[in-house]
N, C-alpha and C positions, 0 to 999 in steps of 0.2 A: 449461422445465427443474426436474427436481426438487431440492425443499427452496430453490428462487428461487435455485441458485446458477447465475451468467455465469461465462463461459470466453474469449470476446471474442477468443479462436481463437490467444491466446499459447501457446507450446509448452512450451517450458523455460527457462532462461538457463544461462547454459556458461559457462568462460571464455573470451576475448577474446583472450590471444597478446599483447595489451597493456600493459604494468605491472600494476595488479593489478586491468585493467578485466572488466568478462561480458559477453557479448551477448543480450540479450533477442532470441529465435525465436521466428517468429508461423509457425504452419499456413498455408498458403498455398493461397488459395484458386484452383479452377480453372480461374478465368478471370486472375489472374493469371499474369506470363511467368516468376516466377520470387519467391524468400520473403523473407519481410524479416526483417532482422536488426537492432536497435539495441542502439549501444554503450551500458553504463552505466557509472556504478563502482559500487553496492550495493544490494542489495535490504535493505528492512525493512520489516515488519507490526507492528499490533496487532489485540490480542485483546477484545471485549467481551465478557462472561460472561452465561447466558442469564440470565429473571429469571421466575418463573412468568407475568407477562406480555407481555414482551418476548424475540423471543429470541434467540439469542447470534449475533453477526458477528465478520471477520474480512477486513483489506483487506492484502492486496500493495503498496509501492509501490519502484520504482525509482529512484535520482538519476541523470539524462542525462547523461552525459560530458560531454556541447557548456554550453558557456550561452547563456542566451539574448539578448536584447536589453536585457533592465533585470538583464543579469549576475549570472541567477540559471542555480543546477542543477535544472532543471526535472522534478518528479515525476511520473512516467508511472506509472499505474496499469497494473496487469496482473491482478490477479484478486482476488474478493471470496467469502463465501461467508454465506448466512444459516440456522441451525441451532437447534433447537427444544433439541435433548437436546447436552448434555458429549461421552456418545461418539462421537455424529456430526459433531461440530464438531473434537473435540481430531483425529480418521480423517481428518476432512476438510482441513484447515489442516497437520496433520503432512506429511500427501504436495505435498502444495502445496511449505511450505516445502524440501523438500530438490528438489524440480524446481526452487524458483526460488534455490536458492545463497543461500536466506535467515538471516542469522546474529543480528537481533536481533530480539525480538518486543518491542514495550509492552502493559501487563496490569496488572491487581490481583494486586500479589503475595503478597493474602491465599489468592488461591487453589492453596495449596502441591499440594494432591492434582495438579489440573490439572498442575500444574507439572513434579512430579516425573515423570507418567506424558511429559506430551512433550519432556523432556530424555531421557529413555529412547529414542525415539524414535526424535528429531533431536537428537543430541548434539552437533554444532557450534553448537545454537540457544543467545541466551542470549537472558536477560529481565531488562534494569537495572531497580536496586533501586528508584530514584523518576522517577515517569514526568516527562516534562519539562511544566511549567507546569502539574503533574496537579491544581491544586487553582483552577485559576485559566481557567473556564471562559471568561469575558469576553475576556481577552488571547488568547485560543483561537480567539475567532468573529474579532475581529481581525484573526488572522495567518491563516484560512481568508481570509477576504475578499481581503483583500490578495491573497496568492498569484494567487485567482484572478483577481482583477481586473486583475493585469499579464499573465496568462495562462501563469502559471508553473508551477500544476497540469495536467494533461493527460487530461482523463474523457470517457470516453464518456460519450455523453447516453443509452444504455440501459444504465443498473449501476443496482440501489441506492440506491447512492452519491448520483451527479446529483440520481435522484428526491426523496433523504430531503433534501439538503442546501435544493434549491430552498424546502422548507417550513420549512426552519429558525428559527426563530427564539428569542428569548431567554427564553422560557416553553417551546415545547417543542426539547430535542435530545436527536434519535433516537441510535443505537448509532454509527452510520459518520461523524454529526460528531466525536463522543468520539474516531474512528478515526482520521481525516483529521487532529484535531487534535495526535492525538500524534505520526505521521508525518513533518508539518511541523516541530512541536518537536522533536524527536531528532533531524532534520537540522540545526536551528539551533544546538542547545545541543552535541551531539557531534561530537568531530576525525569525518572524514573525507577516504578518499583524494580527492583531486581532478588527474580527468584532464587535461593539456596540448592535447592534439591535436586535430583537428577531428573531428567526427559528423555522420552522415547526421541529418538534420532531420526530428522529427514533428512534425506540425500539432495545434498542440489543435485539441477538438471543437469548440470554439464555446461552451463553456458558459459560462454568467455567470449570477452571485447573481441567486436568484430572490426 
C-alpha cells in the first residue's frame, strides 16, 4: 500500500451499548458468513514524529473488554501508519483517530504546532503532558517483552510493528517500539474503565519476541 500503511480490515470503532464500552468493527471478507466485532474498553494511540532520517509513525491499540488467562486486559492492534512528512502524518492520524474513537494520544509535547492543529481536527483528543516512563527505555523494553511473552499484545505478524519488534535491541530502538511502550505504559499508569461482562475472544497472532 502507499506510504507503507497497513489496514488489516479494521473498519471503525463504535459505541457498544454496554456501560462505557466500544466495539471494534472489522470489514467482512466475502468468504466469511458474518462481520466480526470485538468489545473493547477504549482506544489509545502514540505518535513518533519524523526526523530527516526516520519516517514518522503512529499506532492505535485498544484495550480488550475481557481479561485473558493472566488476568490482563490484552491490547489489540488496530492501525498503524508510517509517513515521511508532518502533513501526511497529521492528516492520516487524525482521520483514524476519529474512526477509532481515540481520546488519548502519547506524543512529544514540544511539537506544539502539530498538537494545536491535531486538536482542531480532533477536538476530543487529549495528549497527556507527561509520557508514561518517558525516559526509561530499558523499563519500556521489559514491559513490552513481558506483555508479548504472556500473549497480552495481539499484533498481526504482517505489520511494521511486528517486523520492527523482531529486530529491536537495546542499541536499536525503532519508532514502533517507542509507540508500543508508551501505549502499554499508559494503560498501566492511567485509570481506565474496566468492563465486567464476558466477551468474544480474539486469539493472539502467535507473535513472539525475536
